[in-house]
TIRO-2110 file (N, C-alpha, C; in Angstrom, 1 decimal):
// TIRO-2110
0.9, -1.0, 0.0, N, 1, A
-0.1, -0.4, -0.5, CA, 1, A
0.6, 1.2, 0.1, C, 1, A
1.0, 1.7, -0.8, N, 2, A
1.5, 3.6, -0.8, CA, 2, A
0.5, 4.2, -0.4, C, 2, A
1.1, 6.0, -0.9, N, 3, A
0.3, 6.8, 0.6, CA, 3, A
1.1, 8.3, -0.2, C, 3, A
-0.2, 8.8, -0.9, N, 4, A
0.5, 10.4, -1.3, CA, 4, A
0.6, 11.6, -0.4, C, 4, A
1.5, 12.2, -0.8, N, 5, A
1.3, 13.4, 0.3, CA, 5, A
0.7, 14.2, -0.4, C, 5, A
-0.2, 14.6, 0.2, N, 6, A
-1.5, 15.4, 0.0, CA, 6, A
-0.5, 17.1, -0.3, C, 6, A
0.7, 17.3, 0.2, N, 7, A
0.9, 19.0, 0.0, CA, 7, A
1.4, 19.3, -1.4, C, 7, A
2.7, 17.9, -2.2, N, 8, A
3.5, 17.7, -3.1, CA, 8, A
2.4, 16.9, -4.2, C, 8, A
2.5, 15.3, -4.2, N, 9, A
1.3, 14.8, -4.7, CA, 9, A
2.9, 13.8, -5.1, C, 9, A
3.9, 13.1, -4.2, N, 10, A
4.9, 12.6, -4.2, CA, 10, A
4.0, 10.7, -3.5, C, 10, A
4.8, 9.7, -3.9, N, 11, A
4.4, 8.4, -3.2, CA, 11, A
5.5, 8.0, -3.0, C, 11, A
4.7, 7.3, -1.3, N, 12, A
5.9, 7.0, -0.8, CA, 12, A
5.2, 4.9, -0.7, C, 12, A
6.6, 4.9, 0.1, N, 13, A
6.1, 3.0, 0.9, CA, 13, A
5.1, 3.2, 1.8, C, 13, A
5.6, 4.0, 2.9, N, 14, A
5.0, 4.4, 4.0, CA, 14, A
3.5, 5.2, 4.2, C, 14, A
2.6, 5.6, 5.2, N, 15, A
2.1, 7.0, 4.9, CA, 15, A
3.0, 8.0, 6.7, C, 15, A
2.4, 9.1, 6.3, N, 16, A
3.8, 9.9, 6.6, CA, 16, A
4.5, 10.1, 6.4, C, 16, A
5.2, 9.1, 5.2, N, 17, A
6.8, 9.0, 5.2, CA, 17, A
7.5, 10.6, 4.8, C, 17, A
8.6, 10.6, 6.1, N, 18, A
9.7, 12.0, 6.1, CA, 18, A
9.8, 12.6, 4.6, C, 18, A
9.3, 13.6, 4.8, N, 19, A
10.5, 14.0, 3.3, CA, 19, A
9.8, 15.3, 3.3, C, 19, A
10.5, 16.1, 1.9, N, 20, A
11.0, 17.4, 2.1, CA, 20, A
10.3, 18.3, 1.6, C, 20, A
9.7, 19.0, 2.0, N, 21, A
9.1, 19.9, 0.1, CA, 21, A
9.8, 21.4, 0.1, C, 21, A
10.7, 21.6, 0.9, N, 22, A
12.2, 22.3, 0.1, CA, 22, A
12.4, 22.5, -1.7, C, 22, A
12.2, 23.2, -1.3, N, 23, A
13.1, 23.0, -3.6, CA, 23, A
14.0, 24.5, -3.4, C, 23, A
14.9, 24.9, -2.7, N, 24, A
15.9, 25.5, -3.0, CA, 24, A
17.5, 24.8, -3.4, C, 24, A
17.7, 25.6, -4.5, N, 25, A
18.8, 25.2, -4.4, CA, 25, A
19.8, 24.6, -3.6, C, 25, A
20.9, 23.5, -3.8, N, 26, A
21.7, 23.5, -2.8, CA, 26, A
22.6, 24.8, -1.8, C, 26, A
22.9, 25.4, -3.0, N, 27, A
23.8, 26.5, -3.0, CA, 27, A
23.5, 27.0, -1.4, C, 27, A
22.2, 27.6, -2.3, N, 28, A
20.6, 28.8, -1.0, CA, 28, A
20.4, 28.1, 0.2, C, 28, A
20.6, 27.1, -0.2, N, 29, A
20.3, 25.7, 1.3, CA, 29, A
21.7, 26.3, 2.5, C, 29, A
22.5, 26.3, 1.7, N, 30, A
23.9, 26.0, 2.7, CA, 30, A
24.4, 27.3, 2.9, C, 30, A
23.6, 28.6, 2.3, N, 31, A
24.0, 30.2, 2.7, CA, 31, A
23.8, 29.9, 4.8, C, 31, A
24.7, 30.7, 5.5, N, 32, A
25.0, 31.0, 6.5, CA, 32, A
24.7, 29.8, 7.3, C, 32, A
25.2, 28.6, 7.3, N, 33, A
25.3, 27.3, 7.4, CA, 33, A
26.7, 26.9, 7.9, C, 33, A
27.1, 26.2, 9.0, N, 34, A
28.7, 26.1, 8.6, CA, 34, A
29.6, 25.5, 7.1, C, 34, A
31.0, 26.5, 7.0, N, 35, A
31.9, 25.2, 6.4, CA, 35, A
31.9, 24.2, 6.3, C, 35, A
32.0, 23.1, 7.7, N, 36, A
31.6, 21.6, 7.2, CA, 36, A
30.8, 21.2, 6.9, C, 36, A
29.6, 21.9, 7.3, N, 37, A
28.3, 21.0, 6.9, CA, 37, A
28.2, 21.0, 5.5, C, 37, A
28.6, 22.1, 4.5, N, 38, A
28.6, 22.4, 2.9, CA, 38, A
29.7, 21.0, 2.6, C, 38, A
30.8, 20.6, 3.5, N, 39, A
31.8, 20.0, 3.0, CA, 39, A
31.5, 18.3, 3.3, C, 39, A
31.1, 18.0, 3.9, N, 40, A
30.3, 17.3, 4.2, CA, 40, A
29.7, 16.6, 3.6, C, 40, A
28.5, 17.2, 3.7, N, 41, A
27.6, 17.4, 2.0, CA, 41, A
27.8, 16.7, 1.2, C, 41, A
28.5, 17.5, 0.8, N, 42, A
29.8, 16.4, -0.4, CA, 42, A
30.3, 16.4, -0.9, C, 42, A
31.1, 15.4, 0.4, N, 43, A
31.7, 14.1, 0.4, CA, 43, A
30.5, 13.2, 0.3, C, 43, A
29.5, 13.1, 1.3, N, 44, A
28.6, 12.5, 0.7, CA, 44, A
28.1, 11.7, -0.3, C, 44, A
27.7, 12.8, -1.2, N, 45, A
27.5, 13.0, -2.9, CA, 45, A
28.2, 12.7, -3.7, C, 45, A
29.2, 13.0, -3.0, N, 46, A
30.2, 12.3, -3.7, CA, 46, A
30.7, 10.8, -3.5, C, 46, A
30.2, 10.3, -2.5, N, 47, A
30.7, 8.9, -2.4, CA, 47, A
29.5, 8.2, -3.3, C, 47, A
28.4, 8.6, -3.0, N, 48, A
26.4, 8.5, -3.7, CA, 48, A
26.0, 7.7, -2.3, C, 48, A
26.4, 7.8, -1.5, N, 49, A
26.4, 7.1, 0.2, CA, 49, A
24.3, 6.8, 0.1, C, 49, A
23.2, 8.1, -0.6, N, 50, A
22.6, 7.3, -0.9, CA, 50, A
21.7, 7.0, -2.5, C, 50, A
21.4, 6.4, -2.6, N, 51, A
20.2, 6.2, -3.9, CA, 51, A
19.0, 5.8, -4.0, C, 51, A
18.1, 6.0, -5.0, N, 52, A
16.6, 5.3, -4.5, CA, 52, A
16.5, 4.7, -5.4, C, 52, A
16.4, 3.9, -5.9, N, 53, A
15.5, 2.4, -6.8, CA, 53, A
14.3, 2.8, -6.9, C, 53, A
13.6, 2.4, -8.1, N, 54, A
12.4, 2.1, -7.7, CA, 54, A
12.3, 1.0, -8.1, C, 54, A
11.3, -0.5, -6.9, N, 55, A
11.0, -1.7, -7.9, CA, 55, A
9.7, -1.8, -7.7, C, 55, A
8.9, -2.3, -8.6, N, 56, A
7.8, -2.4, -8.7, CA, 56, A
7.5, -4.2, -8.9, C, 56, A
7.8, -4.8, -9.1, N, 57, A
8.2, -5.9, -8.8, CA, 57, A
9.5, -6.4, -8.9, C, 57, A
9.0, -8.4, -8.6, N, 58, A
10.5, -9.0, -8.5, CA, 58, A
11.3, -9.5, -9.9, C, 58, A
10.7, -8.8, -10.6, N, 59, A
11.8, -8.4, -12.1, CA, 59, A
12.4, -7.4, -12.0, C, 59, A
12.2, -6.2, -11.3, N, 60, A
12.9, -5.4, -11.3, CA, 60, A
13.9, -5.6, -10.1, C, 60, A
14.4, -6.4, -9.8, N, 61, A
15.0, -7.1, -8.9, CA, 61, A
16.1, -8.1, -9.9, C, 61, A
17.4, -7.0, -10.6, N, 62, A
18.2, -8.3, -11.0, CA, 62, A
19.8, -8.8, -10.0, C, 62, A
21.2, -8.8, -10.6, N, 63, A
22.3, -9.1, -10.3, CA, 63, A
22.8, -7.7, -9.9, C, 63, A
22.8, -6.9, -10.4, N, 64, A
23.0, -5.5, -9.9, CA, 64, A
22.6, -5.1, -8.7, C, 64, A
21.7, -4.7, -8.8, N, 65, A
20.6, -4.5, -7.4, CA, 65, A
20.2, -5.7, -6.2, C, 65, A
21.3, -7.1, -6.9, N, 66, A
21.4, -7.3, -5.7, CA, 66, A
23.1, -6.6, -4.6, C, 66, A
24.0, -6.7, -6.1, N, 67, A
25.6, -6.4, -5.3, CA, 67, A
25.1, -4.9, -4.7, C, 67, A
24.1, -4.5, -5.7, N, 68, A
24.6, -3.0, -4.3, CA, 68, A
23.7, -3.0, -3.4, C, 68, A
22.9, -3.7, -3.2, N, 69, A
21.9, -4.0, -1.8, CA, 69, A
23.3, -4.2, -0.5, C, 69, A
23.6, -5.7, -1.4, N, 70, A
24.9, -6.3, -0.8, CA, 70, A
25.5, -5.0, 0.3, C, 70, A
26.2, -4.6, -1.3, N, 71, A
27.2, -3.6, -0.6, CA, 71, A
27.1, -2.1, 0.9, C, 71, A
25.9, -1.9, 0.2, N, 72, A
24.9, -1.4, 0.8, CA, 72, A
24.5, -1.4, 2.8, C, 72, A
24.0, -2.8, 2.4, N, 73, A
24.1, -3.4, 4.0, CA, 73, A
25.9, -3.8, 4.3, C, 73, A
26.5, -3.9, 4.1, N, 74, A
28.2, -4.2, 4.2, CA, 74, A
28.6, -3.1, 5.0, C, 74, A
28.7, -1.8, 3.7, N, 75, A
28.8, -0.6, 4.1, CA, 75, A
27.9, 0.0, 5.5, C, 75, A
27.1, -0.2, 5.8, N, 76, A
25.8, 0.0, 6.9, CA, 76, A
26.7, -1.0, 8.3, C, 76, A
26.5, -1.8, 7.6, N, 77, A
27.2, -2.8, 8.6, CA, 77, A
28.5, -3.2, 9.4, C, 77, A
29.4, -2.1, 8.6, N, 78, A
30.5, -2.0, 9.3, CA, 78, A
31.0, -0.7, 10.5, C, 78, A
30.0, -0.2, 10.3, N, 79, A
30.0, 1.0, 11.5, CA, 79, A
31.0, 2.7, 11.3, C, 79, A
31.1, 2.4, 9.8, N, 80, A
32.0, 3.8, 9.0, CA, 80, A
30.8, 4.6, 8.8, C, 80, A
END
């Protein structure tokens, strides 16, 4: 069962899924914030820490996705 945000019309897997309606560009978002915060953000983006993959059925799960999931799990489990 999916949930659609009444404010932005985006669809999520869970009701009341946390998300942002912030439409500011990245540079504007970091104005008047600590420089280290932006540096950390840039580092995370460069290392592709977060990704979104839409899976609508079992046929969407292939060997490449299994590899990505395994790598993400191992990275998360390592405490890094």
